[in-house]
C-alpha positions as CSV (number, residue, x, y, z in Angstrom):
1,M,1.7,-2.1,-11.0
2,S,5.5,-2.8,-10.7
3,G,6.4,-3.3,-6.8
4,L,8.7,0.5,-7.5
5,L,5.9,2.3,-8.8
6,Q,3.8,0.9,-5.8
7,R,6.3,2.5,-3.4
8,S,6.2,5.5,-5.1
9,V,2.9,6.3,-4.8
10,I,2.9,5.8,-1.1
11,A,6.0,8.1,-0.9
12,A,4.2,10.5,-3.1
13,A,1.4,10.3,-0.1
14,F,3.8,10.7,2.6
15,N,5.1,13.8,0.9
16,I,1.9,15.5,0.4
17,A,1.0,14.9,3.9
18,A,4.0,16.7,5.3
19,F,3.4,19.8,3.3
20,A,-0.2,20.4,3.2
21,T,-1.5,23.2,4.6
22,P,-4.2,22.6,7.5
23,S,-7.7,24.3,8.8
24,A,-10.9,23.3,9.5
25,F,-13.9,20.9,8.0
26,A,-17.0,19.8,10.0
27,E,-18.8,16.6,9.5
28,D,-22.8,16.3,8.6
29,L,-24.4,14.3,11.5
30,L,-28.3,13.1,11.0
31,D,-29.7,12.9,14.2
32,G,-33.0,11.3,15.7
33,K,-34.6,14.7,16.1
34,A,-34.3,14.9,12.2
35,E,-33.0,18.4,12.0
36,E,-32.1,20.1,8.6
37,S,-29.1,18.0,6.5
38,T,-26.9,19.3,4.1
39,Q,-24.8,16.9,2.0
40,R,-21.6,15.1,2.4
41,S,-19.6,14.1,0.1
42,G,-20.7,10.3,-0.8
43,D,-24.4,10.9,0.5
44,K,-27.6,11.1,-0.9
45,V,-29.7,14.0,0.4
46,S,-32.6,14.5,-1.8
47,A,-34.9,17.9,-2.0
48,K,-37.5,16.0,-0.7
49,S,-35.7,15.4,2.9
50,N,-34.9,18.8,3.3
51,Q,-38.4,19.7,3.3
52,D,-39.8,16.8,4.9
53,P,-37.1,15.8,7.7
54,D,-39.0,12.1,8.3
55,A,-38.6,11.3,4.7
56,L,-35.0,11.3,5.1
57,L,-35.0,8.8,7.9
58,N,-36.9,6.7,6.0
59,E,-33.7,6.3,3.2
60,A,-30.6,6.0,6.1
61,P,-29.8,3.1,8.3
62,W,-32.1,3.4,11.7
63,E,-30.4,3.0,14.8
64,T,-31.7,3.3,18.6
65,E,-30.2,6.4,19.2
66,A,-29.4,8.3,16.0
67,V,-29.4,8.2,12.4
68,R,-26.3,8.1,10.5
69,V,-26.4,8.3,6.8
70,T,-23.2,6.9,5.8
71,A,-21.1,4.2,3.4
72,R,-23.7,2.8,0.8
73,G,-23.2,0.3,-2.3
74,T,-23.0,0.9,-5.9
75,A,-26.4,2.4,-6.2
76,N,-27.2,5.9,-4.8
77,D,-30.5,4.6,-2.4
78,W,-30.5,3.6,1.3
79,P,-31.4,-0.1,2.1
80,S,-34.2,0.8,4.4
81,A,-35.2,-2.4,5.0
82,L,-32.4,-4.3,5.6
83,A,-30.7,-4.9,8.6
84,T,-27.7,-2.3,9.2
85,D,-25.3,-1.5,11.7
86,V,-22.5,1.4,11.8
87,V,-19.4,0.8,13.4
88,T,-16.0,3.4,13.7
89,Y,-12.4,2.8,14.5
90,A,-12.6,5.6,16.9
91,E,-15.7,4.5,18.9
92,A,-14.1,0.8,19.5
93,V,-13.2,-0.7,22.9
94,A,-9.0,-1.0,22.8
95,A,-8.0,-0.2,19.9
96,P,-8.6,-3.1,17.8
97,S,-5.5,-4.2,16.1
98,D,-6.7,-4.7,12.4
99,F,-10.2,-5.0,10.8
100,Q,-11.5,-8.3,11.3
101,D,-11.0,-7.7,14.8
102,L,-13.3,-4.4,15.0
103,I,-16.1,-6.0,12.4
104,T,-16.2,-9.1,14.0
105,R,-18.2,-6.7,17.1
106,V,-21.1,-6.5,15.2
107,A,-23.7,-9.2,15.8
108,G,-24.2,-11.9,13.2
109,V,-20.3,-11.3,12.1
110,G,-18.1,-14.4,12.8
111,A,-14.3,-14.9,12.6
112,T,-13.2,-17.3,9.6
113,G,-10.5,-18.8,8.8
114,Q,-7.1,-18.6,10.7
115,N,-5.6,-16.3,12.7
116,G,-3.1,-12.9,12.3
117,I,-4.2,-9.5,10.0
118,F,-5.5,-12.2,7.3
119,E,-8.5,-13.9,9.3
120,T,-11.8,-13.5,7.7
121,F,-15.4,-12.8,8.4
122,S,-19.2,-14.6,8.0
123,I,-21.8,-12.4,7.9
124,R,-24.8,-14.5,8.7
125,G,-23.1,-17.9,8.0
126,S,-21.9,-16.6,4.0
127,G,-18.3,-15.9,4.0
128,A,-15.3,-15.9,1.4
129,N,-16.7,-14.1,-1.7
130,G,-20.6,-14.5,-0.6
131,I,-19.8,-11.1,1.1
132,L,-19.6,-8.0,-1.0
133,I,-16.6,-5.3,0.3
134,L,-16.6,-2.1,-1.2
135,V,-13.9,0.6,0.1
136,G,-14.8,3.9,-1.0
137,G,-18.0,2.8,-3.2
138,M,-15.0,0.1,-4.7
139,P,-15.8,-3.5,-5.5
140,I,-13.0,-5.3,-3.9
141,T,-12.6,-8.5,-5.5
142,A,-10.9,-11.7,-4.0
143,Q,-7.5,-12.8,-4.3
144,R,-7.6,-15.8,-2.2
145,R,-10.2,-18.4,-1.7
146,A,-10.9,-17.5,2.0
147,G,-12.3,-14.6,0.8
148,V,-11.2,-10.9,0.7
149,P,-9.2,-10.1,3.7
150,V,-9.5,-5.9,4.5
151,A,-5.8,-6.3,6.2
152,F,-4.6,-4.1,3.8
153,V,-6.8,-1.0,5.1
154,E,-5.3,0.5,8.4
155,P,-8.1,1.1,10.7
156,I,-7.5,4.6,12.1
157,L,-7.7,5.6,8.1
158,L,-11.4,4.3,8.3
159,G,-14.4,6.6,8.4
160,D,-17.9,4.9,8.9
161,I,-18.3,1.4,8.3
162,N,-21.6,0.1,7.2
163,V,-22.4,-3.7,8.2
164,T,-25.7,-4.8,6.1
165,R,-26.4,-8.6,6.9
166,G,-28.7,-10.5,4.6
167,P,-28.9,-10.8,0.6
168,A,-28.1,-7.0,-0.7
169,V,-27.1,-7.5,-4.2
170,A,-30.1,-5.4,-5.7
171,H,-28.2,-1.8,-3.6
172,F,-24.7,-3.0,-3.1
173,G,-23.7,-4.9,-6.4
174,A,-22.9,-8.5,-7.2
175,G,-21.4,-11.0,-4.6
176,A,-23.6,-9.8,-1.6
177,L,-25.0,-12.8,-1.8
178,G,-25.4,-12.9,2.2
179,G,-24.5,-9.7,3.0
180,A,-22.1,-6.5,2.1
181,I,-19.4,-4.1,3.9
182,S,-19.3,-0.8,2.6
183,I,-16.7,1.0,4.1
184,E,-15.7,4.8,3.9
185,P,-12.2,6.2,4.5
186,R,-11.9,8.9,7.3
187,W,-11.9,12.7,6.5
188,F,-9.1,14.7,8.2
189,D,-10.5,18.2,8.8
190,A,-7.7,19.1,11.1
191,P,-3.9,18.3,11.8
192,F,-3.7,15.3,13.7
193,V,-1.0,13.3,14.8
194,Q,-1.0,9.5,17.3
195,G,1.5,7.4,18.1
196,G,0.5,3.6,19.9
197,Y,2.8,1.0,21.1
198,A,1.1,-2.7,22.5
199,T,3.2,-5.2,24.4
200,S,2.4,-8.5,22.4
201,G,4.3,-8.9,19.5
202,D,5.8,-5.2,20.3
203,E,3.2,-3.9,18.0
204,S,3.9,-0.1,17.0
205,S,1.6,2.3,14.8
206,L,2.2,6.1,14.0
207,S,-0.5,8.0,12.1
208,A,-0.9,11.5,10.8
209,G,-3.4,13.2,8.8
210,M,-4.5,17.2,8.0
211,G,-6.9,18.6,5.4
212,S,-9.7,21.0,5.0
213,E,-13.2,21.5,3.7
214,A,-11.0,20.8,0.1
215,F,-8.8,18.1,0.7
216,S,-8.1,15.2,3.1
217,V,-4.3,13.6,3.7
218,A,-3.3,10.9,6.2
219,V,-0.5,8.3,6.4
220,A,-0.2,5.5,8.9
221,R,2.5,3.1,9.8
222,H,1.8,-0.1,11.6
223,Q,4.0,-3.0,12.7
224,A,4.1,-5.9,15.0
225,G,6.4,-9.3,15.7
226,D,5.8,-12.6,16.4
227,S,3.8,-12.9,19.3
228,E,2.7,-15.8,21.6
229,A,-0.5,-17.5,23.4
230,P,-1.0,-17.2,27.2
231,D,0.9,-20.3,27.5
232,G,3.7,-19.7,25.7
233,T,2.7,-20.8,22.1
234,P,4.8,-18.8,19.6
235,L,1.9,-17.1,17.2
236,N,3.3,-16.1,13.9
237,T,1.7,-12.9,14.0
238,S,4.1,-10.1,12.2
239,F,3.3,-7.4,9.9
240,E,4.7,-4.4,8.5
241,R,2.0,-2.3,6.7
242,Q,2.6,1.4,5.1
243,S,-0.9,3.3,3.9
244,A,-2.3,6.6,3.0
245,S,-5.3,8.2,2.4
246,L,-5.5,11.3,-0.2
247,Q,-9.1,12.7,-0.8
248,Y,-10.3,15.9,-2.6
249,R,-13.5,17.6,-3.0
250,T,-14.9,21.0,-5.2
251,T,-18.4,22.4,-6.4
252,F,-18.1,24.3,-9.9
253,G,-21.6,25.6,-10.6
254,D,-24.3,22.3,-10.0
255,F,-21.4,19.8,-10.2
256,N,-19.4,18.4,-7.5
257,L,-16.3,16.7,-8.0
258,D,-14.6,14.4,-5.6
259,A,-11.0,12.2,-5.8
260,L,-10.0,9.4,-3.8
261,L,-6.6,7.5,-3.6
262,L,-5.6,4.9,-1.3
263,P,-2.4,3.4,-1.4
264,S,-1.2,0.7,0.9
265,R,1.5,-2.0,0.8
266,T,2.1,-4.8,3.7
267,E,4.7,-6.7,4.0
268,N,6.2,-10.1,5.8
269,I,3.0,-11.2,7.1
270,G,2.9,-13.9,8.9
271,K,0.0,-16.9,8.9
272,S,-0.3,-18.1,12.3
273,N,-1.8,-21.4,12.4
274,S,-1.0,-24.7,14.0
275,R,1.8,-25.8,11.9
276,Y,3.4,-22.9,12.9
277,P,6.5,-23.0,13.4
278,V,7.1,-26.5,11.9
279,R,5.5,-25.4,8.9
280,D,6.1,-21.6,8.2
281,T,3.5,-19.5,5.7
282,T,4.1,-15.9,5.2
283,Y,2.3,-13.5,2.5
284,P,6.1,-11.7,1.7
285,E,4.0,-8.8,0.0
286,D,0.2,-7.5,-0.3
287,S,0.1,-4.4,-2.6
288,H,-2.9,-2.6,-3.3
289,T,-3.5,0.9,-4.7
290,L,-6.9,2.3,-4.8
291,G,-8.3,5.6,-7.0
292,R,-12.3,7.0,-7.6
293,L,-13.0,10.1,-9.0
294,R,-16.9,10.9,-8.9
295,L,-18.8,13.3,-10.7
296,R,-22.6,14.1,-9.1
297,H,-25.2,17.2,-10.2
298,D,-27.8,18.8,-8.3
299,N,-30.2,17.3,-10.1
300,G,-29.6,13.5,-8.9
301,F,-27.0,12.3,-11.9
302,E,-24.4,11.0,-10.5
303,A,-21.2,9.3,-12.9
304,T,-17.9,7.2,-11.1
305,V,-15.1,5.7,-12.4
306,H,-12.5,3.7,-10.3
307,A,-9.7,1.4,-10.6
308,H,-7.4,-0.9,-8.5
309,D,-4.3,-2.9,-8.8
310,Q,-3.6,-5.6,-6.5
311,Y,-0.5,-8.1,-5.9
312,L,-0.4,-11.3,-3.0
313,G,2.3,-13.6,-2.9
314,T,2.8,-16.5,-0.8
315,W,5.6,-18.3,0.4
316,N,5.5,-21.9,2.3
317,R,8.2,-23.3,4.1
318,R,8.1,-27.1,5.1
319,P,10.4,-29.7,7.0
320,G,12.1,-32.0,4.2
321,Q,10.4,-30.4,1.3
322,A,11.5,-27.3,-0.8
323,D,10.0,-24.0,-0.7
324,T,7.3,-23.2,-2.5
325,F,5.7,-20.1,-3.9
326,A,2.6,-18.6,-5.1
327,A,1.5,-15.3,-6.3
328,V,-1.8,-13.8,-7.9
329,S,-2.1,-10.3,-9.4
330,S,-4.9,-8.2,-11.2
331,T,-5.8,-4.7,-12.2
332,D,-10.0,-3.7,-12.4
333,I,-11.2,-1.0,-13.3
334,G,-14.8,0.3,-13.1
335,S,-17.4,2.8,-13.3
336,T,-21.2,3.6,-12.6
337,V,-23.6,5.8,-14.3
338,Q,-26.8,6.4,-12.5
339,Q,-29.7,9.2,-12.2
340,T,-32.1,9.7,-9.1
341,F,-35.5,10.9,-9.9
342,E,-38.4,12.4,-7.3
343,F,-41.8,12.0,-8.4
344,G,-44.4,12.9,-5.4
345,N,-43.7,10.6,-2.7
346,W,-41.5,8.4,-5.2
347,T,-37.9,8.3,-5.2
348,S,-35.9,6.4,-7.2
349,N,-33.0,5.5,-8.6
350,I,-31.6,3.7,-12.0
351,G,-28.2,3.2,-13.1
352,I,-25.6,1.0,-15.4
353,E,-22.2,0.0,-13.7
354,Y,-19.2,-2.1,-15.1
355,L,-16.2,-4.1,-13.4
356,G,-13.8,-5.2,-15.6
357,R,-10.5,-7.4,-14.4
358,R,-7.5,-7.4,-16.5
359,D,-4.0,-9.1,-16.1
360,V,-5.4,-11.1,-13.7
361,D,-2.3,-13.5,-13.3
362,G,-1.5,-16.4,-11.3
363,Y,1.3,-18.9,-10.3
364,E,2.8,-21.5,-8.3
365,A,6.7,-22.2,-8.0
366,S,8.6,-24.8,-6.3
367,G,12.4,-24.3,-5.0
368,S,12.4,-21.2,-6.4
369,V,10.2,-18.0,-7.1
370,L,11.6,-18.1,-10.7
371,N,10.7,-21.9,-11.2
372,R,6.9,-20.6,-12.4
373,N,4.1,-22.3,-13.7
374,Y,1.2,-20.0,-14.5
375,S,-2.6,-21.5,-13.8
376,L,-3.5,-18.1,-14.6
377,K,-1.8,-15.9,-17.1
378,N,-3.6,-12.6,-18.6
379,G,-7.1,-13.6,-17.6
380,T,-10.1,-11.2,-18.0
381,E,-13.6,-10.8,-16.8
382,D,-16.1,-8.0,-17.9
383,S,-19.3,-7.7,-15.7
384,W,-21.9,-5.6,-17.1
385,S,-24.5,-4.7,-14.7
386,L,-28.5,-2.8,-14.8
387,F,-29.9,-1.5,-11.5
388,A,-33.4,0.1,-10.6
389,L,-34.5,0.7,-6.9
390,A,-37.4,2.9,-5.8
391,D,-38.7,4.2,-2.3
392,W,-42.4,4.9,-2.2
393,R,-44.0,6.9,1.1
394,A,-47.1,5.4,1.2
395,T,-48.1,7.5,4.2
396,S,-46.3,9.3,7.4
397,E,-45.9,5.7,9.1
398,L,-45.7,3.4,6.1
399,S,-43.1,2.9,3.5
400,F,-42.0,0.8,1.0
401,E,-38.7,-0.1,-1.0
402,F,-38.5,-2.2,-4.3
403,G,-35.2,-2.6,-6.7
404,G,-34.0,-5.2,-8.8
405,R,-30.4,-5.9,-10.6
406,T,-29.3,-8.0,-13.4
407,T,-26.0,-9.1,-14.7
408,A,-23.8,-10.5,-17.2
409,I,-20.2,-11.6,-16.8
410,D,-17.8,-13.1,-19.5
411,Q,-14.7,-15.0,-18.3
412,E,-11.9,-15.6,-20.3
413,Q,-8.3,-17.5,-19.8
414,R,-5.6,-18.8,-22.2
415,G,-8.5,-20.0,-24.5
416,A,-10.8,-21.4,-22.2
417,S,-14.1,-18.8,-21.2
418,S,-17.0,-18.7,-19.2
419,D,-20.2,-16.7,-19.3
420,D,-23.0,-16.5,-16.7
421,S,-26.0,-14.1,-16.1
422,D,-28.4,-13.4,-13.1
423,H,-30.5,-11.3,-11.4
424,A,-32.0,-10.2,-7.9
425,L,-34.6,-8.7,-6.5
426,T,-36.0,-6.8,-3.3
427,A,-38.9,-5.5,-1.5
428,G,-39.2,-3.8,1.5
429,A,-41.9,-2.7,4.3
430,I,-41.2,-0.2,7.0
431,W,-43.9,0.9,9.2
432,S,-43.5,3.3,11.7
433,P,-46.6,3.3,14.3
434,T,-44.9,5.5,16.8
435,P,-42.5,7.9,16.8
436,G,-40.1,5.5,19.1
437,S,-41.0,2.4,17.5
438,R,-40.7,0.8,13.9
439,W,-41.3,-2.7,11.9
440,T,-39.4,-3.8,9.1
441,L,-40.2,-6.5,6.5
442,N,-37.2,-7.5,3.7
443,L,-37.4,-10.1,1.0
444,A,-34.6,-9.9,-1.2
445,S,-32.5,-12.2,-3.5
446,G,-28.7,-12.4,-4.5
447,Y,-26.3,-14.1,-6.7
448,R,-22.3,-14.3,-6.8
449,F,-20.4,-15.7,-10.0
450,A,-17.4,-17.9,-9.4
451,T,-14.2,-16.0,-9.3
452,L,-11.4,-16.2,-11.9
453,E,-9.4,-17.6,-9.4
454,E,-12.1,-20.1,-8.2
455,R,-12.5,-21.6,-12.0
456,F,-8.9,-21.7,-13.3
457,F,-6.0,-21.4,-10.4
458,T,-4.8,-24.5,-9.1
459,G,-1.3,-23.9,-6.4
460,V,-0.4,-23.8,-3.3
461,T,-2.2,-22.0,-0.1
462,P,-1.2,-22.4,3.8
463,Q,-4.1,-25.1,4.1
464,G,-2.3,-27.4,1.2
465,E,-2.8,-27.5,-2.6
466,I,-5.9,-26.1,-4.2
467,V,-7.7,-27.0,-7.6
468,G,-9.7,-24.6,-9.9
469,N,-13.0,-26.1,-11.4
470,P,-13.7,-24.1,-14.2
471,D,-17.4,-25.4,-14.7
472,L,-18.2,-23.7,-11.6
473,G,-22.0,-22.2,-11.5
474,S,-23.5,-19.4,-9.9
475,E,-24.7,-19.3,-6.2
476,H,-27.9,-17.8,-5.6
477,S,-29.8,-16.8,-2.4
478,E,-33.2,-15.7,-1.1
479,G,-33.8,-14.4,2.1
480,I,-36.3,-12.8,4.6
481,D,-36.0,-10.5,7.8
482,L,-38.1,-9.4,10.0
483,G,-37.3,-6.7,12.3
484,Y,-38.4,-4.2,14.8
485,A,-36.8,-1.8,16.9
486,L,-38.2,0.4,20.1
487,H,-36.9,3.6,21.6
488,S,-38.1,4.4,24.5
489,G,-36.9,6.9,27.2
490,N,-33.2,6.0,28.0
491,W,-34.1,2.4,26.2
492,G,-33.7,0.9,23.0
493,G,-33.3,-2.3,21.1
494,E,-33.2,-3.7,18.0
495,V,-34.7,-7.6,17.1
496,H,-33.8,-9.6,14.2
497,V,-35.2,-13.1,12.8
498,W,-33.9,-14.0,9.5
499,R,-33.4,-16.8,6.9
500,T,-31.7,-17.0,3.7
501,D,-31.9,-20.2,1.2
502,V,-28.7,-21.1,-1.0
503,D,-28.5,-22.9,-4.4
504,D,-25.7,-24.2,-6.0
505,L,-22.9,-23.2,-2.9
506,I,-19.7,-23.5,-3.8
507,Q,-18.0,-25.1,-1.6
508,L,-14.4,-26.8,-0.9
509,V,-14.2,-30.5,-0.9
510,D,-11.3,-33.0,-0.1
511,I,-10.0,-34.4,-3.3
512,N,-6.7,-35.8,-2.0
513,P,-4.9,-35.5,1.3
514,D,-3.9,-31.9,1.3
515,V,-5.5,-31.3,-2.0
516,N,-9.3,-29.5,-2.2
517,G,-11.1,-28.1,-4.9
518,Y,-14.4,-26.3,-5.7
519,V,-18.1,-27.7,-6.6
520,N,-21.4,-26.8,-6.1
521,V,-22.9,-29.1,-3.7
522,G,-26.6,-28.3,-4.3
523,K,-28.8,-26.1,-1.0
524,A,-27.8,-24.9,1.6
525,K,-30.0,-23.4,4.7
526,L,-29.0,-20.0,7.5
527,H,-31.7,-19.2,9.8
528,G,-31.2,-17.3,13.1
529,G,-31.5,-13.8,15.4
530,E,-30.1,-10.8,16.5
531,I,-30.9,-9.1,19.5
532,A,-29.4,-5.2,20.5
533,V,-30.3,-3.4,23.6
534,N,-29.0,-0.2,24.4
535,W,-29.6,1.6,27.7
536,S,-28.1,5.5,28.5
537,A,-28.2,5.0,32.8
538,T,-27.2,8.3,33.4
539,S,-25.8,10.8,31.3
540,A,-22.4,9.7,31.8
541,L,-22.9,6.0,31.8
542,S,-24.4,3.8,28.8
543,L,-24.6,0.0,28.4
544,R,-24.8,-1.7,25.1
545,S,-25.8,-5.7,24.9
546,S,-26.2,-7.6,21.6
547,V,-26.8,-11.8,20.8
548,A,-26.5,-13.7,17.8
549,V,-27.4,-16.7,16.9
550,V,-26.6,-18.4,13.3
551,R,-27.5,-21.9,12.1
552,G,-26.6,-23.2,8.7
553,T,-26.5,-27.1,7.2
554,D,-25.8,-28.1,3.2
555,N,-28.5,-30.2,2.0
556,T,-27.1,-33.4,3.1
557,G,-27.7,-31.4,6.4
558,L,-24.0,-31.3,7.2
559,Q,-22.7,-28.0,9.0
560,L,-21.4,-25.3,6.9
561,Y,-17.9,-23.8,7.4
562,G,-18.2,-20.2,8.9
563,I,-20.8,-20.8,11.3
564,P,-20.1,-18.9,14.2
565,P,-20.5,-19.9,18.0
566,V,-23.7,-18.4,19.8
567,T,-22.1,-14.8,20.9
568,A,-23.5,-12.8,23.8
569,D,-21.4,-9.1,24.3
570,L,-22.0,-6.3,26.9
571,E,-20.1,-3.1,26.2
572,A,-20.2,-0.2,29.2
573,R,-19.2,3.2,28.8
574,Y,-18.7,6.1,31.1
575,R,-17.7,9.5,30.5
576,A,-16.9,12.2,32.3
577,A,-15.3,15.5,32.0
578,K,-11.7,14.4,31.7
579,F,-11.8,10.7,30.7
580,D,-13.8,7.9,29.4
581,A,-13.8,4.4,30.8
582,S,-15.0,2.0,28.5
583,A,-15.3,-2.3,28.7
584,R,-16.2,-5.1,26.5
585,Y,-17.3,-8.2,28.1
586,S,-17.8,-11.2,25.0
587,H,-18.8,-14.6,26.0
588,R,-18.9,-17.2,22.9
589,W,-20.7,-20.6,23.8
590,K,-19.3,-23.7,23.2
591,F,-18.9,-24.6,19.4
592,D,-20.1,-28.0,19.0
593,R,-21.2,-28.3,15.1
594,P,-18.0,-27.9,12.8
595,G,-18.3,-27.9,9.4
596,F,-15.8,-28.9,6.6
597,E,-12.0,-28.3,7.7
598,E,-13.6,-27.1,11.6
599,E,-13.1,-28.2,15.3
600,E,-15.1,-28.0,17.9
601,R,-13.8,-25.3,20.8
602,N,-15.1,-24.3,23.9
603,S,-16.4,-21.6,25.6
604,V,-14.5,-18.8,26.4
605,D,-14.8,-15.2,28.4
606,V,-12.5,-12.5,26.6
607,V,-12.6,-9.0,28.3
608,D,-10.9,-5.8,26.8
609,A,-10.9,-2.6,28.2
610,D,-9.6,1.1,27.9
611,L,-9.0,4.0,29.7
612,R,-9.2,7.5,27.4
613,Y,-7.7,10.9,29.6
614,H,-8.0,14.1,28.1
615,F,-5.2,16.4,29.1
616,T,-6.8,19.0,26.9
617,P,-8.8,19.3,24.0
618,S,-6.1,18.5,21.9
619,F,-4.2,16.1,23.8
620,N,-5.3,12.3,24.7
621,L,-4.1,9.3,26.1
622,Q,-5.6,6.2,25.6
623,F,-4.7,3.3,28.1
624,Y,-6.1,0.0,26.5
625,V,-6.0,-3.9,27.4
626,R,-6.8,-6.7,25.3
627,N,-7.6,-10.1,26.3
628,L,-7.6,-8.7,30.3
629,F,-8.0,-12.1,31.9
630,D,-5.1,-13.7,29.6
631,E,-7.7,-16.5,28.3
632,K,-6.5,-19.2,26.5
633,Y,-8.5,-19.8,23.4
634,Y,-8.9,-21.0,19.6
635,A,-9.1,-17.6,17.5
636,T,-11.5,-19.4,15.1
637,S,-13.2,-23.1,14.6
638,D,-11.2,-23.6,11.5
639,E,-9.1,-26.6,12.2
640,L,-5.8,-25.1,11.5
641,S,-6.8,-22.4,13.8
642,T,-4.3,-21.9,16.7
643,F,-5.0,-19.7,19.8
644,A,-5.5,-16.3,20.2
645,P,-3.0,-13.6,21.7
646,E,-1.9,-13.5,25.1
647,R,-2.8,-10.3,27.2
648,S,-1.6,-6.8,25.6
649,I,-1.3,-4.2,27.0
650,G,-1.4,-0.8,25.2
651,I,-1.1,3.1,24.9
652,N,-2.0,5.6,22.3
653,L,-1.1,9.1,22.6
654,G,-3.1,11.3,20.1
655,W,-3.3,15.2,19.3
656,T,-5.6,17.0,17.1
657,L,-5.7,20.6,16.6
658,H,-9.1,22.0,17.5
């Protein structure tokens, strides 16, 4: 899609927001008391679930306080036995400035890459393209070797974010080798306006939304300049982002139809790393337009079509050398058709999924952006998946789930072609011996195919030159997860221990100084555990703490890239009639097991805090502080990572019509 057309789409979204008509809409929340539920857009609530509330609890992610059915994968089935957390931007302490800062607060999720809004993350040590990202049910393909940064998604426009840890291909799709993140856009049910400012980088934001039961429209503008570390080190953290969300739904007869459009354009994204300002890397443009149309029938039939147009440009400036440029663009199209069946205590789902990539172009240029050398030109990719999942409620305390997915993929680029296929299985058991306890066991395999960029793109990146490898094979994973959750009185907790083995792991290796390439390195082993504890001390005060340990080595015993340091978090919230106060303390132990392109890092303690004052039910003020004690620390373990930003004091003013 041309830049002019991309800008026109965003402009149209802003115009629609200005003239749309408001009214009210109530979203559904399924609580632990298993009240009778209704269907929300994107959720599967079966007839049996409505008759038997306990059946619904076995179909949805389980939490110690409440059960909330939320974002899912391409299959219309909930991964009951997988480790799952649901987070929202609205509930996060100190208004995280980007999606990465929000998602890395989940136990087992660690920050990788370098600093700024293009920082990426790993789930249980699986990073880059080993994590599947879905936005509105649409798989997001990677345009970078570091994986999919969700920098184009404005946090305030997001609803529920479902983080699934461990191999999840059967439920979510090819690519969920080590985990998946499914993001649902926020539905704005009434007129909403919010403006904010933060001192670090003179960060400012403005957003607005409105809607009704039939539609939701929202727009946001977010920008920041370069900031500094606590010791004055300059950080290349600037960006300017415009985003919009347009949603519509209607019912006719036994059919439900919904539509989604998500345009986004981010400009002048600074790449903050240790080489700045001697070497300066900027992403002049990161543009995305996502669209989805979905039709569902009350008998369990569902059909979806979606598309995603994206473009990413890079500009590198080095002293004594000519400027270098690179860009990657593509248009993805996809469709899913599936049917859900119910037979007594059995619920099953079968479907077919297609994902195609067209016009995959990638070039590098030196001296001038016009001196282009295309290593990717009109690349194409077609993948077809068949999936089947089943849930069996054997007794009132014991349930099982089974599933599988098989995928075939074809890739072409300038006469070169590659085809591959793979399959994954999952099996889980859920045992609830008492109303407040739950055991889960999951065995699952996964896979992910090398991307067109990994196979064929050769060019400059912020970390040096990259050389593609057309002979890459697919990665495979096998995982086991044992979980236990307990809810008793004011206490709740959850424990997971897990292990994942990966074969034919795709890793970067040194070819020459500043030149890296991809290879299948053989086998890797990852293992660890997560513990989370909740305590409602009083009706007003609640505490939540978590700790996560991740370990990972390849078949030679070397540490893998992207393994986060041992991390513990403690979050406290106090709710009064007129204000809410919250704080989050995070301790990262010393990182002394660096992997490829990583460095040892010292331990660090970071505190964020905020205070929300409610002048009226409609008018609210949020005052927050990020990095309260102005700690100087490296944002990630990447060898080019620089320091995290200095203390930032911010304020948000919000108004919602009630």
